[in-house]
C-alpha positions in Angstrom: -7.4 8.8 -11.0 -5.5 7.4 -14.4 -3.0 5.0 -15.8 -1.1 8.4 -16.9 -0.9 9.4 -13.7 0.6 6.2 -11.7 2.8 5.6 -14.7 5.6 6.9 -13.0 8.4 6.0 -10.4 7.3 4.8 -7.4 8.7 7.3 -5.1 6.9 10.4 -7.3 3.5 8.4 -7.1 3.5 7.4 -3.4 3.3 11.1 -2.0 0.4 11.7 -4.2 -1.5 8.7 -3.4 -2.2 10.1 0.5 -5.4 11.4 0.0 -6.8 8.8 -2.1 -9.4 6.7 -1.5 -9.0 2.6 -1.7 -12.5 0.8 -1.9 -13.6 -2.8 -1.8 -17.0 -3.6 -3.0 -17.8 -7.0 -1.4 -20.9 -9.1 -1.3 -20.7 -8.6 2.5 -20.9 -4.4 2.0 -18.3 -1.7 1.3 -15.2 -0.5 3.2 -13.4 2.6 2.2 -10.0 3.9 3.0 -8.4 7.3 2.6 -4.8 6.4 1.9 -2.8 8.4 5.0 0.6 6.4 4.4 2.5 4.9 1.6 6.2 3.4 0.5 7.8 3.3 -2.6 9.7 0.2 -4.0 11.5 0.8 -6.8 12.1 -2.4 -8.5 15.5 -3.5 -9.7 16.8 -0.3 -8.9 15.6 -0.9 -5.0 17.2 -3.9 -3.1 14.4 -3.9 -0.6 11.7 -4.4 -3.6 10.2 -8.2 -4.4 11.4 -7.2 -7.9 15.1 -6.4 -7.0 16.3 -9.8 -8.5 14.0 -10.3 -11.6 10.4 -11.7 -11.8 9.0 -14.5 -10.1 5.5 -16.1 -10.5 4.9 -14.1 -7.4 5.6 -10.5 -8.3 4.9 -10.6 -11.8 1.9 -8.5 -11.4 4.6 -5.6 -10.5 6.1 -5.9 -14.2 2.4 -5.1 -15.6 0.7 -2.0 -16.5 0.1 0.6 -13.5 -2.9 0.9 -11.6 -3.2 -2.8 -11.0 -2.9 -4.6 -7.6 0.2 -6.4 -6.4 -1.2 -8.7 -3.2 1.1 -10.7 -1.4 1.5 -12.6 2.0 4.0 -11.2 4.8 5.7 -13.6 6.7 3.3 -16.0 6.1 0.7 -13.8 8.2 -1.2 -10.6 6.2 -1.9 -9.9 3.1 -0.3 -6.0 1.9 -1.8 -4.4 -1.0 0.6 -2.5 -3.3 -0.4 0.0 -6.0 1.7 -0.9 -9.6 3.4 2.2 -10.5 5.8 3.0 -13.8 5.8 1.8 -17.1 4.8 -2.0 -18.3 7.7 -4.6 -17.6 9.5 -2.1 -15.3 8.3 -3.3 -12.3 7.9 -0.6 -9.0 5.2 -0.1 -6.8 3.5 1.5 -3.7 2.5 -0.4 -0.8 -0.5 0.8 0.7 0.7 1.0 4.4 -2.7 2.9 6.4 -5.4 4.2 6.3 -8.7 6.1 7.7 -11.9 4.3 7.2 -14.3 6.8 5.8 -16.8 4.1 4.9 -17.9 0.8 6.3 -16.6 1.4 9.6 -18.8 -1.4 11.0 -18.0 -3.7 8.8 -14.0 -3.2 8.8 -14.2 -3.5 12.9 -16.0 -6.6 11.9 -13.6 -8.4 9.9 -10.8 -6.8 12.5 -12.3 -8.4 15.4 -12.7 -7.1 19.1 -13.1 -3.2 19.5 -10.8 -1.6 17.7 -10.7 1.8 18.1 -11.3 3.6 14.7 -7.5 5.1 14.4 -6.4 1.5 14.3 -8.7 -0.6 11.9 -6.3 0.4 8.8 -3.3 1.1 11.0 -0.1 -1.0 9.2 -0.6 -2.8 5.7 -2.2 -6.3 7.2 -4.3 -4.4 9.5 -5.6 -2.3 6.3 -5.8 -5.6 3.9 -8.2 -6.9 7.0 -10.1 -4.1 7.6 -10.9 -3.6 3.4 -11.5 -7.5 3.1 -8.8 -7.7 0.5 -6.8 -11.2 0.1 -4.9 -13.2 -2.7 -8.1 -13.2 -4.5 -7.5 -9.6 -5.5 -3.9 -9.7 -6.9 -3.9 -8.5 -10.3 -7.0 -6.7 -10.1 -7.3 -3.2 -12.2 -8.0 -0.6 -9.7 -8.6 1.3 -12.2 -11.8 -0.3 -14.2 -12.4 -3.3 -12.1 -15.7 -3.6 -10.2 -15.0 -4.6 -6.7 -11.8 -2.8 -5.7 -11.1 0.9 -6.8 -8.8 3.4 -6.3 -10.1 6.9 -6.6 -9.0 10.6 -5.8 -9.9 11.9 -2.6 -9.9 15.4 -1.1 -6.2 16.9 -2.0 -4.1 17.0 0.9 -2.0 20.4 1.6 1.8 19.9 0.5 2.7 20.9 4.2 0.8 18.1 5.5 3.1 15.4 3.9 6.4 14.1 5.4 8.9 11.5 4.5 11.2 9.0 6.3 12.9 5.9 6.4 11.2 2.6 5.5 9.4 0.6 8.1 10.6 -3.1 8.8 12.7 -3.7 5.8 16.5 -4.8 6.1 17.9 -3.7 2.9 18.3 0.2 1.9 16.0 0.6 5.3 17.2 4.5 5.2 16.0 5.4 2.3 13.0 8.3 2.3 10.6 6.5 0.7 7.7 6.3 3.2 5.4 9.1 2.6 2.7 10.0 5.6 0.1 12.7 6.6 1.9 14.3 9.7 0.0 13.9 12.9 -2.6 11.8 11.9 -3.9 9.0 14.4 -3.6 6.1 11.5 -0.3 6.0 11.0 1.9 3.0 11.9 4.8 3.9 14.3 8.2 3.6 12.9 10.3 0.3 13.5 13.2 -0.4 12.0 14.1 -4.3 11.4 16.3 -5.8 13.6 17.8 -7.3 10.4 18.7 -4.0 9.0 21.8 -3.9 6.9 22.1 -8.1 7.2 21.3 -10.6 4.3 17.5 -11.1 2.9 15.7 -8.3 1.5 11.9 -7.5 2.4 
């Protein structure tokens, strides 16, 4: 995985990230997930993107170099991890929606709490960050050079297994086919249309 690979529009990068491996090496242990679901957000061209109205203190990482991690708090409850794509100064990113834990399952389950079944450990962006132990401390991390949070290539995913559909829970441009996922994979989150769809306020 390199910068050139990621320095393309988010909707081109997102399906290519399926099968890639996101890893967090923390003091308490290592957890790795294979990405099974991802959503593209295209910056100023995308009403659902955090960068639609321009640069802010919250979204500034999105305007930087591809390959960095943009972490934000969703609804004041959950951390969400995004992989910055595109070219410097042109904000775009891919939200990592779900993954399959391939290393550190016991630690991921401990972080999630309770007896969570394997398929649900990193299903949904908030659960994925919780399983990996990703928080605001990792906002801006360089996934290609950092020692703690890294993105690497996994096994190639057959094109026949990749599906595209509308994004989950966004109120603007909710019908854009920018969610990519592995067909039939139990770790993929269920589709949910936002009750605010077509109303004011983006995701």
